[in-house]
C-alpha positions as a Markdown table, in Angstrom:
| # | Residue | x | y | z |
|---|---|---|---|---|
| 1 | Met | 74.7 | 127.3 | 119.8 |
| 2 | Ser | 78.4 | 127.1 | 118.9 |
| 3 | Val | 80.9 | 125.9 | 121.4 |
| 4 | Pro | 83.5 | 128.4 | 122.7 |
| 5 | Met | 86.9 | 127.4 | 121.2 |
| 6 | Lys | 90.5 | 128.1 | 122.3 |
| 7 | Asp | 93.9 | 127.7 | 120.6 |
| 8 | Ser | 95.3 | 124.4 | 121.6 |
| 9 | Gly | 98.9 | 125.5 | 120.9 |
| 10 | Val | 99.3 | 122.2 | 119.0 |
| 11 | Glu | 99.6 | 122.4 | 115.2 |
| 12 | Trp | 97.7 | 119.2 | 114.3 |
| 13 | Leu | 94.9 | 120.0 | 116.8 |
| 14 | Gly | 94.3 | 123.6 | 115.9 |
| 15 | Lys | 91.5 | 125.2 | 117.9 |
| 16 | Val | 89.6 | 122.9 | 120.4 |
| 17 | Pro | 86.7 | 123.4 | 122.7 |
| 18 | Ala | 87.5 | 125.8 | 125.6 |
| 19 | His | 86.5 | 123.2 | 128.2 |
| 20 | Trp | 88.7 | 120.4 | 126.9 |
| 21 | Gly | 92.1 | 119.7 | 128.4 |
| 22 | Val | 95.2 | 119.6 | 126.3 |
| 23 | Phe | 98.0 | 117.4 | 127.7 |
| 24 | Arg | 100.4 | 114.7 | 126.8 |
| 25 | Phe | 99.5 | 111.2 | 125.8 |
| 26 | Lys | 101.4 | 109.8 | 128.8 |
| 27 | Gln | 99.1 | 111.6 | 131.1 |
| 28 | Ser | 96.2 | 109.6 | 129.8 |
| 29 | Thr | 97.8 | 106.2 | 130.5 |
| 30 | Thr | 98.8 | 104.2 | 133.6 |
| 31 | Leu | 100.8 | 101.6 | 131.7 |
| 32 | Cys | 102.1 | 101.2 | 128.2 |
| 33 | Gln | 103.7 | 97.8 | 128.4 |
| 34 | Asn | 104.5 | 94.6 | 126.7 |
| 35 | Gly | 107.8 | 93.0 | 125.5 |
| 36 | Leu | 108.6 | 96.2 | 126.9 |
| 37 | Trp | 110.0 | 99.5 | 125.6 |
| 38 | Gly | 113.1 | 99.5 | 127.6 |
| 39 | Gly | 113.5 | 95.8 | 128.5 |
| 40 | Glu | 111.9 | 92.5 | 129.3 |
| 41 | Pro | 108.9 | 92.6 | 131.7 |
| 42 | Asn | 109.7 | 91.8 | 135.3 |
| 43 | Gly | 108.1 | 92.9 | 138.5 |
| 44 | Val | 104.8 | 93.9 | 136.9 |
| 45 | Asp | 102.2 | 92.4 | 139.1 |
| 46 | Asp | 99.0 | 93.7 | 137.4 |
| 47 | Ile | 99.8 | 92.4 | 133.9 |
| 48 | Glu | 100.3 | 88.7 | 133.6 |
| 49 | Cys | 103.4 | 87.9 | 131.6 |
| 50 | Val | 103.3 | 84.7 | 129.6 |
| 51 | Arg | 105.2 | 82.8 | 127.0 |
| 52 | Val | 103.3 | 82.3 | 123.7 |
| 53 | Ala | 104.3 | 78.6 | 123.5 |
| 54 | Asp | 102.4 | 78.0 | 126.8 |
| 55 | Phe | 99.0 | 79.1 | 125.3 |
| 56 | Asp | 96.8 | 77.9 | 122.5 |
| 57 | Arg | 95.7 | 81.5 | 121.7 |
| 58 | Pro | 96.3 | 83.8 | 118.7 |
| 59 | Thr | 99.2 | 86.2 | 118.8 |
| 60 | Leu | 98.2 | 89.6 | 117.4 |
| 61 | Arg | 99.7 | 92.6 | 115.7 |
| 62 | Val | 98.2 | 95.7 | 114.1 |
| 63 | Asn | 97.3 | 95.5 | 110.5 |
| 64 | Ala | 98.1 | 98.2 | 107.9 |
| 65 | Glu | 95.7 | 100.5 | 106.0 |
| 66 | Ile | 92.5 | 100.0 | 107.9 |
| 67 | Pro | 93.4 | 99.6 | 111.6 |
| 68 | Thr | 92.5 | 96.1 | 112.5 |
| 69 | Leu | 94.2 | 93.1 | 114.2 |
| 70 | Arg | 96.0 | 90.3 | 112.3 |
| 71 | Ala | 97.4 | 87.0 | 113.6 |
| 72 | Val | 101.1 | 86.3 | 113.4 |
| 73 | Ser | 103.1 | 83.1 | 113.9 |
| 74 | Gln | 103.4 | 81.9 | 117.5 |
| 75 | Lys | 107.1 | 81.8 | 118.1 |
| 76 | Glu | 108.7 | 81.4 | 121.5 |
| 77 | Arg | 108.7 | 84.9 | 122.9 |
| 78 | Val | 107.3 | 86.9 | 125.7 |
| 79 | Gly | 103.8 | 88.2 | 125.2 |
| 80 | Arg | 100.9 | 89.5 | 127.3 |
| 81 | Leu | 97.4 | 88.3 | 127.7 |
| 82 | Leu | 94.8 | 90.7 | 126.3 |
| 83 | Glu | 91.4 | 91.6 | 127.7 |
| 84 | Arg | 88.5 | 93.3 | 126.1 |
| 85 | Gly | 89.1 | 97.1 | 126.2 |
| 86 | Asn | 92.9 | 96.9 | 126.0 |
| 87 | Leu | 94.6 | 99.1 | 123.4 |
| 88 | Leu | 97.4 | 97.8 | 121.2 |
| 89 | Leu | 100.1 | 100.2 | 119.9 |
| 90 | Glu | 102.4 | 99.0 | 117.1 |
| 91 | Lys | 105.8 | 100.0 | 118.3 |
| 92 | Ser | 108.2 | 98.1 | 116.1 |
| 93 | Gly | 108.3 | 96.9 | 112.5 |
| 94 | Gly | 109.2 | 98.0 | 109.0 |
| 95 | Gly | 107.9 | 98.1 | 105.5 |
| 96 | Glu | 104.4 | 98.9 | 104.1 |
| 97 | Asn | 102.6 | 96.4 | 106.3 |
| 98 | Gln | 104.0 | 97.5 | 109.6 |
| 99 | Pro | 102.2 | 100.7 | 110.6 |
| 100 | Val | 104.5 | 101.8 | 113.4 |
| 101 | Gly | 102.5 | 104.2 | 115.7 |
| 102 | Gln | 99.0 | 102.8 | 114.7 |
| 103 | Val | 96.6 | 101.9 | 117.5 |
| 104 | Val | 93.8 | 99.3 | 117.6 |
| 105 | Leu | 91.2 | 98.6 | 120.3 |
| 106 | Tyr | 91.0 | 95.0 | 121.4 |
| 107 | Asp | 87.2 | 94.5 | 121.6 |
| 108 | Arg | 87.0 | 90.7 | 121.4 |
| 109 | Ile | 85.7 | 88.4 | 124.1 |
| 110 | Gln | 88.1 | 85.5 | 123.6 |
| 111 | Gln | 91.6 | 85.8 | 125.0 |
| 112 | Ala | 94.6 | 86.5 | 122.9 |
| 113 | Ile | 98.3 | 87.5 | 123.3 |
| 114 | Cys | 99.9 | 90.6 | 121.8 |
| 115 | Ser | 103.2 | 90.3 | 119.9 |
| 116 | Asn | 106.4 | 91.6 | 121.4 |
| 117 | Phe | 106.2 | 94.2 | 118.6 |
| 118 | Val | 103.1 | 95.6 | 120.1 |
| 119 | Ala | 102.7 | 97.7 | 123.3 |
| 120 | Lys | 99.6 | 97.0 | 125.4 |
| 121 | Val | 98.2 | 100.3 | 126.6 |
| 122 | Glu | 96.2 | 100.6 | 129.8 |
| 123 | Leu | 94.5 | 104.0 | 130.4 |
| 124 | Ala | 94.3 | 106.3 | 133.4 |
| 125 | Pro | 90.9 | 106.7 | 135.2 |
| 126 | Gly | 88.6 | 109.1 | 133.3 |
| 127 | Met | 89.7 | 107.8 | 129.9 |
| 128 | Glu | 87.3 | 106.1 | 127.4 |
| 129 | Pro | 89.3 | 103.5 | 125.5 |
| 130 | Arg | 87.2 | 104.0 | 122.3 |
| 131 | Phe | 87.9 | 107.7 | 122.3 |
| 132 | Trp | 91.6 | 107.1 | 122.9 |
| 133 | Asn | 91.6 | 104.7 | 120.0 |
| 134 | Tyr | 89.9 | 107.2 | 117.6 |
| 135 | Gln | 92.1 | 110.0 | 118.8 |
| 136 | His | 95.2 | 108.0 | 117.9 |
| 137 | His | 93.8 | 107.2 | 114.5 |
| 138 | Ala | 93.6 | 111.0 | 113.9 |
| 139 | Ala | 97.1 | 111.5 | 115.3 |
| 140 | Tyr | 98.4 | 108.7 | 113.1 |
| 141 | Ala | 96.8 | 110.3 | 110.0 |
| 142 | Ala | 98.4 | 113.6 | 111.0 |
| 143 | Arg | 101.7 | 111.8 | 111.1 |
| 144 | Ile | 102.6 | 112.9 | 114.6 |
| 145 | Asn | 104.3 | 109.5 | 115.1 |
| 146 | Val | 106.9 | 110.2 | 112.3 |
| 147 | Gln | 109.3 | 112.2 | 114.5 |
| 148 | Ser | 109.2 | 109.5 | 117.1 |
| 149 | Ile | 110.3 | 106.7 | 114.7 |
| 150 | Lys | 113.9 | 105.6 | 114.9 |
| 151 | Gln | 115.2 | 103.6 | 112.0 |
| 152 | Thr | 117.9 | 100.9 | 112.6 |
| 153 | Ser | 119.0 | 98.2 | 110.2 |
| 154 | Gly | 115.7 | 98.4 | 108.3 |
| 155 | Ile | 113.6 | 98.1 | 111.5 |
| 156 | Gln | 111.5 | 101.0 | 112.6 |
| 157 | Asn | 111.1 | 101.5 | 116.4 |
| 158 | Leu | 108.8 | 103.9 | 118.1 |
| 159 | Asp | 110.6 | 106.0 | 120.8 |
| 160 | Gln | 108.4 | 105.6 | 123.8 |
| 161 | His | 109.3 | 108.8 | 125.6 |
| 162 | Gln | 109.1 | 111.0 | 122.6 |
| 163 | Tyr | 105.8 | 109.5 | 121.4 |
| 164 | Leu | 104.1 | 109.7 | 124.7 |
| 165 | Asn | 105.2 | 113.3 | 125.1 |
| 166 | Glu | 103.1 | 114.3 | 122.1 |
| 167 | Met | 100.1 | 116.5 | 122.9 |
| 168 | Ala | 96.4 | 115.7 | 122.4 |
| 169 | Ala | 93.0 | 117.1 | 123.5 |
| 170 | Phe | 90.7 | 115.4 | 126.0 |
| 171 | Pro | 87.1 | 116.3 | 126.8 |
| 172 | Pro | 85.4 | 115.1 | 130.0 |
| 173 | Leu | 84.7 | 111.4 | 130.2 |
| 174 | Glu | 81.0 | 111.7 | 129.4 |
| 175 | Glu | 81.8 | 113.7 | 126.3 |
| 176 | Gln | 84.5 | 111.2 | 125.3 |
| 177 | Ser | 81.8 | 108.4 | 125.4 |
| 178 | Ala | 79.4 | 110.5 | 123.4 |
| 179 | Ile | 82.0 | 111.1 | 120.7 |
| 180 | Ala | 83.0 | 107.4 | 120.7 |
| 181 | Asp | 79.3 | 106.4 | 120.3 |
| 182 | His | 78.9 | 108.9 | 117.4 |
| 183 | Leu | 82.0 | 107.6 | 115.7 |
| 184 | Asp | 81.1 | 104.0 | 116.3 |
| 185 | Ser | 77.9 | 104.5 | 114.4 |
| 186 | Ala | 79.3 | 106.7 | 111.6 |
| 187 | Thr | 82.4 | 104.6 | 110.9 |
| 188 | Ala | 80.4 | 101.4 | 111.0 |
| 189 | Arg | 78.2 | 102.7 | 108.1 |
| 190 | Ile | 81.3 | 103.7 | 106.2 |
| 191 | Asp | 83.1 | 100.4 | 106.8 |
| 192 | Ala | 80.0 | 98.5 | 105.7 |
| 193 | Leu | 79.9 | 100.4 | 102.4 |
| 194 | Val | 83.7 | 99.8 | 101.9 |
| 195 | Ile | 83.1 | 96.1 | 102.4 |
| 196 | Arg | 80.3 | 96.1 | 99.8 |
| 197 | Lys | 82.4 | 98.0 | 97.3 |
| 198 | Thr | 85.4 | 95.8 | 97.9 |
| 199 | Arg | 83.3 | 92.7 | 97.3 |
| 200 | Phe | 82.0 | 94.3 | 94.1 |
| 201 | Ile | 85.6 | 94.8 | 92.9 |
| 202 | Asp | 86.3 | 91.1 | 93.7 |
| 203 | Leu | 83.3 | 90.1 | 91.6 |
| 204 | Leu | 84.4 | 92.3 | 88.8 |
| 205 | Arg | 87.9 | 90.7 | 88.8 |
| 206 | Glu | 86.4 | 87.3 | 88.9 |
| 207 | Lys | 84.2 | 88.1 | 85.9 |
| 208 | Arg | 87.2 | 89.6 | 84.1 |
| 209 | Gln | 89.3 | 86.5 | 84.6 |
| 210 | Ala | 86.4 | 84.2 | 83.6 |
| 211 | Leu | 86.0 | 86.1 | 80.3 |
| 212 | Ile | 89.7 | 85.8 | 79.6 |
| 213 | Thr | 89.9 | 82.2 | 80.5 |
| 214 | Asn | 86.9 | 81.2 | 78.4 |
| 215 | Ala | 88.1 | 83.2 | 75.4 |
| 216 | Val | 91.7 | 81.9 | 75.3 |
| 217 | Thr | 90.7 | 78.3 | 75.8 |
| 218 | Lys | 87.3 | 78.1 | 74.1 |
| 219 | Gly | 87.4 | 80.9 | 71.6 |
| 220 | Leu | 84.8 | 83.6 | 70.8 |
| 221 | Gly | 82.2 | 81.4 | 69.0 |
| 222 | Ala | 79.3 | 79.9 | 70.9 |
| 223 | Asn | 78.8 | 76.8 | 68.8 |
| 224 | Val | 82.3 | 75.9 | 67.6 |
| 225 | Pro | 83.0 | 72.1 | 67.3 |
| 226 | Met | 85.2 | 71.0 | 70.2 |
| 227 | Lys | 87.8 | 68.3 | 70.8 |
| 228 | Asp | 89.6 | 66.8 | 73.7 |
| 229 | Ser | 93.0 | 68.5 | 73.9 |
| 230 | Gly | 94.6 | 65.6 | 75.7 |
| 231 | Val | 96.0 | 68.1 | 78.2 |
| 232 | Glu | 94.3 | 68.1 | 81.6 |
| 233 | Trp | 94.5 | 71.8 | 82.3 |
| 234 | Leu | 93.1 | 72.7 | 78.9 |
| 235 | Gly | 90.3 | 70.3 | 78.7 |
| 236 | His | 88.2 | 70.6 | 75.5 |
| 237 | Val | 89.3 | 73.2 | 72.9 |
| 238 | Pro | 88.0 | 74.2 | 69.5 |
| 239 | Glu | 88.5 | 71.5 | 67.0 |
| 240 | His | 90.5 | 73.6 | 64.6 |
| 241 | Trp | 93.0 | 74.8 | 67.2 |
| 242 | Thr | 96.5 | 73.3 | 67.6 |
| 243 | Val | 97.8 | 71.8 | 70.8 |
| 244 | Ala | 101.6 | 71.8 | 71.0 |
| 245 | Arg | 104.6 | 72.3 | 73.3 |
| 246 | Leu | 105.8 | 75.8 | 73.8 |
| 247 | Ala | 109.1 | 74.7 | 72.3 |
| 248 | Thr | 107.4 | 74.5 | 68.9 |
| 249 | Ala | 106.6 | 78.2 | 69.0 |
| 250 | Phe | 109.4 | 79.8 | 71.0 |
| 251 | Arg | 113.2 | 79.6 | 71.5 |
| 252 | Glu | 115.1 | 81.0 | 74.5 |
| 253 | Val | 117.3 | 84.0 | 73.7 |
| 254 | Ala | 119.9 | 85.8 | 75.9 |
| 255 | Arg | 121.1 | 89.0 | 74.3 |
| 256 | Ala | 123.2 | 91.4 | 76.4 |
| 257 | Gly | 121.6 | 94.6 | 77.5 |
| 258 | Ser | 123.1 | 98.1 | 77.2 |
| 259 | Pro | 123.3 | 101.2 | 79.4 |
| 260 | Glu | 120.8 | 103.3 | 77.3 |
| 261 | Leu | 118.0 | 100.8 | 77.4 |
| 262 | Pro | 115.3 | 101.0 | 80.1 |
| 263 | Val | 115.1 | 98.2 | 82.7 |
| 264 | Leu | 111.6 | 96.6 | 82.6 |
| 265 | Ser | 110.0 | 94.6 | 85.3 |
| 266 | Ile | 107.3 | 91.8 | 85.3 |
| 267 | Ser | 104.4 | 92.0 | 87.7 |
| 268 | Ile | 102.2 | 89.1 | 88.7 |
| 269 | His | 99.3 | 91.5 | 88.3 |
| 270 | Asp | 100.1 | 93.6 | 85.3 |
| 271 | Gly | 102.6 | 91.7 | 83.2 |
| 272 | Ile | 105.7 | 93.5 | 81.8 |
| 273 | Ser | 106.1 | 97.2 | 82.1 |
| 274 | Asp | 106.4 | 99.5 | 79.1 |
| 275 | Asp | 109.0 | 101.8 | 80.7 |
| 276 | Glu | 111.5 | 101.8 | 83.5 |
| 277 | Leu | 110.4 | 102.1 | 87.1 |
| 278 | Asp | 111.4 | 105.2 | 89.0 |
| 279 | Glu | 114.3 | 104.9 | 91.4 |
| 280 | Thr | 112.1 | 104.3 | 94.5 |
| 281 | Glu | 110.0 | 101.6 | 92.9 |
| 282 | Arg | 113.0 | 99.9 | 91.4 |
| 283 | Asn | 114.8 | 99.7 | 94.7 |
| 284 | Arg | 111.7 | 98.3 | 96.3 |
| 285 | Lys | 110.7 | 95.8 | 93.7 |
| 286 | Val | 113.8 | 94.9 | 91.7 |
| 287 | Thr | 117.3 | 93.9 | 92.7 |
| 288 | His | 119.5 | 96.6 | 91.2 |
| 289 | Ile | 122.6 | 95.7 | 89.2 |
| 290 | Glu | 124.9 | 98.6 | 88.3 |
| 291 | Asp | 126.4 | 96.8 | 85.2 |
| 292 | Arg | 123.6 | 96.9 | 82.7 |
| 293 | Ser | 125.4 | 94.7 | 80.3 |
| 294 | Lys | 124.4 | 91.8 | 82.6 |
| 295 | Tyr | 120.7 | 92.4 | 81.8 |
| 296 | Lys | 118.9 | 90.7 | 79.0 |
| 297 | Arg | 117.7 | 92.6 | 76.0 |
| 298 | Val | 114.1 | 92.3 | 75.0 |
| 299 | Ser | 112.2 | 93.3 | 71.8 |
| 300 | Pro | 108.6 | 93.7 | 70.9 |
| 301 | Gly | 107.0 | 90.3 | 70.3 |
| 302 | Asn | 109.2 | 88.5 | 72.9 |
| 303 | Leu | 107.8 | 86.6 | 75.8 |
| 304 | Ala | 109.5 | 87.1 | 79.2 |
| 305 | Tyr | 108.9 | 85.6 | 82.6 |
| 306 | Asn | 110.3 | 85.7 | 86.0 |
| 307 | Met | 111.7 | 82.3 | 86.8 |
| 308 | Met | 111.1 | 82.7 | 90.5 |
| 309 | Arg | 107.5 | 83.9 | 90.2 |
| 310 | Ala | 106.2 | 82.1 | 87.1 |
| 311 | Trp | 104.1 | 79.9 | 89.5 |
| 312 | Gln | 102.3 | 83.2 | 90.4 |
| 313 | Gly | 101.7 | 84.3 | 86.8 |
| 314 | Ala | 104.7 | 86.6 | 86.3 |
| 315 | Phe | 104.6 | 86.5 | 82.4 |
| 316 | Gly | 104.7 | 89.4 | 80.0 |
| 317 | Ala | 104.4 | 90.0 | 76.2 |
| 318 | Val | 107.1 | 92.6 | 75.4 |
| 319 | Ser | 105.9 | 95.7 | 73.5 |
| 320 | Val | 109.0 | 98.0 | 73.7 |
| 321 | Ile | 112.7 | 97.6 | 73.3 |
| 322 | Gly | 114.3 | 97.3 | 76.7 |
| 323 | Gln | 116.1 | 94.9 | 79.1 |
| 324 | Val | 115.1 | 92.7 | 82.0 |
| 325 | Ser | 116.8 | 91.1 | 85.0 |
| 326 | Pro | 119.2 | 88.2 | 84.4 |
| 327 | Ala | 116.7 | 86.2 | 86.6 |
| 328 | Tyr | 114.2 | 86.4 | 83.8 |
| 329 | Val | 113.8 | 84.1 | 80.9 |
| 330 | Val | 113.4 | 85.7 | 77.4 |
| 331 | Ala | 111.9 | 83.7 | 74.5 |
| 332 | Glu | 111.3 | 84.8 | 70.9 |
| 333 | Pro | 108.8 | 83.3 | 68.5 |
| 334 | Lys | 110.0 | 80.7 | 66.0 |
| 335 | Val | 106.8 | 80.9 | 64.1 |
| 336 | Pro | 104.2 | 83.7 | 63.5 |
| 337 | Ile | 102.4 | 84.0 | 66.8 |
| 338 | Asn | 100.6 | 86.7 | 68.8 |
| 339 | Thr | 102.6 | 86.9 | 72.1 |
| 340 | Asn | 99.8 | 88.9 | 73.8 |
| 341 | Tyr | 97.5 | 85.9 | 73.3 |
| 342 | Val | 100.1 | 83.6 | 74.9 |
| 343 | Glu | 100.5 | 85.9 | 77.8 |
| 344 | Leu | 96.8 | 85.9 | 78.4 |
| 345 | Leu | 96.7 | 82.1 | 78.2 |
| 346 | Leu | 99.7 | 81.6 | 80.6 |
| 347 | Arg | 98.2 | 84.0 | 83.2 |
| 348 | Thr | 95.0 | 82.0 | 83.6 |
| 349 | Pro | 94.5 | 80.2 | 86.9 |
| 350 | Met | 94.9 | 76.7 | 85.4 |
| 351 | Ala | 98.0 | 77.7 | 83.5 |
| 352 | Ile | 99.6 | 79.2 | 86.6 |
| 353 | Glu | 98.9 | 75.9 | 88.4 |
| 354 | Glu | 100.6 | 74.1 | 85.5 |
| 355 | Met | 103.6 | 76.4 | 85.9 |
| 356 | Arg | 103.8 | 75.4 | 89.6 |
| 357 | Arg | 103.8 | 71.8 | 88.5 |
| 358 | Phe | 106.7 | 72.3 | 86.1 |
| 359 | Ser | 108.7 | 74.5 | 88.6 |
| 360 | Arg | 111.5 | 73.0 | 90.7 |
| 361 | Gly | 112.3 | 73.8 | 94.3 |
| 362 | Ile | 111.9 | 72.6 | 97.9 |
| 363 | Ala | 109.1 | 75.2 | 98.5 |
| 364 | Asp | 107.0 | 77.6 | 96.5 |
| 365 | Phe | 109.1 | 80.6 | 97.4 |
| 366 | Arg | 112.2 | 78.8 | 96.2 |
| 367 | Ser | 110.7 | 77.4 | 93.1 |
| 368 | Arg | 112.2 | 78.1 | 89.7 |
| 369 | Leu | 110.7 | 77.6 | 86.2 |
| 370 | Tyr | 113.7 | 76.9 | 84.0 |
| 371 | Trp | 113.5 | 77.0 | 80.3 |
| 372 | Glu | 114.1 | 73.3 | 79.8 |
| 373 | His | 110.9 | 72.6 | 81.8 |
| 374 | Phe | 108.9 | 75.6 | 80.5 |
| 375 | Arg | 109.4 | 74.6 | 76.9 |
| 376 | Asp | 107.6 | 71.3 | 77.6 |
| 377 | Val | 104.4 | 72.9 | 78.7 |
| 378 | Arg | 101.6 | 72.2 | 76.2 |
| 379 | Val | 99.3 | 75.0 | 75.2 |
| 380 | Cys | 96.4 | 75.5 | 72.7 |
| 381 | Leu | 97.0 | 77.8 | 69.7 |
| 382 | Pro | 94.3 | 79.2 | 67.5 |
| 383 | Pro | 95.2 | 80.3 | 64.0 |
| 384 | Leu | 97.1 | 83.6 | 64.0 |
| 385 | Glu | 94.3 | 85.8 | 62.8 |
| 386 | Glu | 92.0 | 84.3 | 65.4 |
| 387 | Gln | 94.6 | 85.0 | 68.1 |
| 388 | Gly | 94.5 | 88.6 | 67.1 |
| 389 | Arg | 90.7 | 88.7 | 67.3 |
| 390 | Ile | 90.7 | 87.2 | 70.8 |
| 391 | Val | 93.2 | 89.7 | 72.0 |
| 392 | Ser | 91.3 | 92.7 | 70.5 |
| 393 | Lys | 88.0 | 91.5 | 71.9 |
| 394 | Leu | 89.4 | 91.0 | 75.4 |
| 395 | Ala | 91.1 | 94.3 | 75.4 |
| 396 | Ala | 87.8 | 96.1 | 74.7 |
| 397 | Val | 85.8 | 94.1 | 77.3 |
| 398 | Thr | 88.4 | 94.1 | 80.0 |
| 399 | Ser | 89.1 | 97.9 | 79.6 |
| 400 | Arg | 85.5 | 98.6 | 80.5 |
| 401 | Ile | 85.8 | 96.4 | 83.6 |
| 402 | Asp | 89.1 | 98.0 | 84.5 |
| 403 | Ile | 87.6 | 101.5 | 84.3 |
| 404 | Leu | 84.7 | 100.4 | 86.6 |
| 405 | Ile | 87.2 | 98.8 | 89.0 |
| 406 | Ala | 89.3 | 102.0 | 89.1 |
| 407 | Lys | 86.2 | 104.2 | 89.8 |
| 408 | Thr | 85.1 | 101.9 | 92.6 |
| 409 | Glu | 88.6 | 101.9 | 94.1 |
| 410 | Arg | 88.6 | 105.7 | 93.9 |
| 411 | Ser | 85.3 | 105.8 | 95.7 |
| 412 | Ile | 86.7 | 103.5 | 98.5 |
| 413 | Glu | 89.7 | 105.8 | 98.8 |
| 414 | Leu | 87.3 | 108.8 | 99.2 |
| 415 | Leu | 85.3 | 107.0 | 101.8 |
| 416 | Arg | 88.4 | 106.2 | 103.8 |
| 417 | Glu | 89.5 | 109.8 | 103.5 |
| 418 | His | 86.1 | 110.9 | 104.7 |
| 419 | Arg | 86.3 | 108.4 | 107.6 |
| 420 | Thr | 89.6 | 109.9 | 108.7 |
| 421 | Ala | 88.4 | 113.4 | 108.4 |
| 422 | Leu | 85.3 | 112.6 | 110.4 |
| 423 | Ile | 87.3 | 111.0 | 113.2 |
| 424 | Thr | 89.8 | 114.0 | 113.2 |
| 425 | Ala | 86.9 | 116.5 | 113.4 |
| 426 | Ala | 85.2 | 114.6 | 116.3 |
| 427 | Val | 88.3 | 114.1 | 118.5 |
| 428 | Thr | 89.5 | 117.7 | 118.0 |
| 429 | Gly | 86.1 | 119.1 | 119.0 |
| 430 | Lys | 85.0 | 120.4 | 115.6 |
| 431 | Ile | 81.7 | 118.4 | 115.9 |
| 432 | Asp | 79.6 | 119.6 | 118.9 |
| 433 | Leu | 77.8 | 116.6 | 120.5 |
| 434 | Arg | 76.6 | 118.4 | 123.6 |
| 435 | Asn | 73.0 | 118.3 | 122.5 |
| 436 | Asp | 73.2 | 114.5 | 122.3 |
| 437 | Leu | 74.4 | 114.5 | 125.9 |
| 438 | Arg | 71.6 | 116.8 | 127.0 |
| 439 | Asn | 69.0 | 114.8 | 125.2 |
| 440 | Ala | 70.3 | 111.6 | 126.7 |
| 441 | Ala | 70.1 | 113.1 | 130.2 |
């Protein structure tokens, strides 16, 4: 038997069961406090106000993507003790990893403290915390928080009054619990599958890197005579390979860029790009310089690296004519060499650690790998024709792994979309769980 429906009068809710109430978020809460919206806490007797430095407990914020909790540094600031069943609402932040307007249920036994960037929500009588949590996940997915976000100096802040005046639908308490039980079970199955698929991707990436590392340091043959390279990070290499400083194969070059050339970037994950990033991506990832003559020109066969991120593997073999940031180093071959092979070698975990050793700076995030140090790094070089065979073989093998990774990532994306759709359907009354209630009774 279908449940009678009514028009909620709220766009993101659509039609809801006729017996549900439709009212504002603020009517479902008694308190929405912490490092407060509107000032520092004072005179609040029923919430203990503490200073983080006084407690050896984790300080928590809301994580991005999948709503979870994450620990942040314990700086001297006002926080609030959390108890199981409290709800945390991210009210201030900025950037991709600060999901302003996202909610998480605190369901741990141990005590913790919520960051000043998080509001601790206490619900009115007749409200099931798990239902309220799921409802806000649906509201966040519908982007009802967007109009409540105020941007100031790169910081996003959730306007308390505007946000809590948003409308939502609320069934009776017994039905809220039934919906929460249903979603707990359904989302747990989805989350477990996402975890398994994520682990599978991790294993594929580990396999991919192991294949690359073995090929660029041991070659493709199974029974090739080996020798001690005399270089700790290389270990034993094929007997017929050369071990030499990078300075014997490359020289630094610094040719001026020009307005018509694309600006290329180097990623620690993907190497150097083949074309220019769009305006949004460039503004987010690359420091923009209006005068393009200050960039460095690159040509196919060049090797380029980001001085500040070489210790993370930011190397790339150039395949197109373009230009790169003045903060990059550009090197061109002095002898016939397959730069793609050198990139693969320099992006192995052992090589990256070697780049860290040769970099200079008081901390990793300030480290620079200057040419005068990079040129002294010793590498193994097979004969040119063998370099080409290694690159071709790895391209074929890794492309199959990359396709499988992409398919698995897409399946995870679809599972997360299904999870969101399931939550939205349940908290807006599109799934009738009254039979479950009758059976339980």
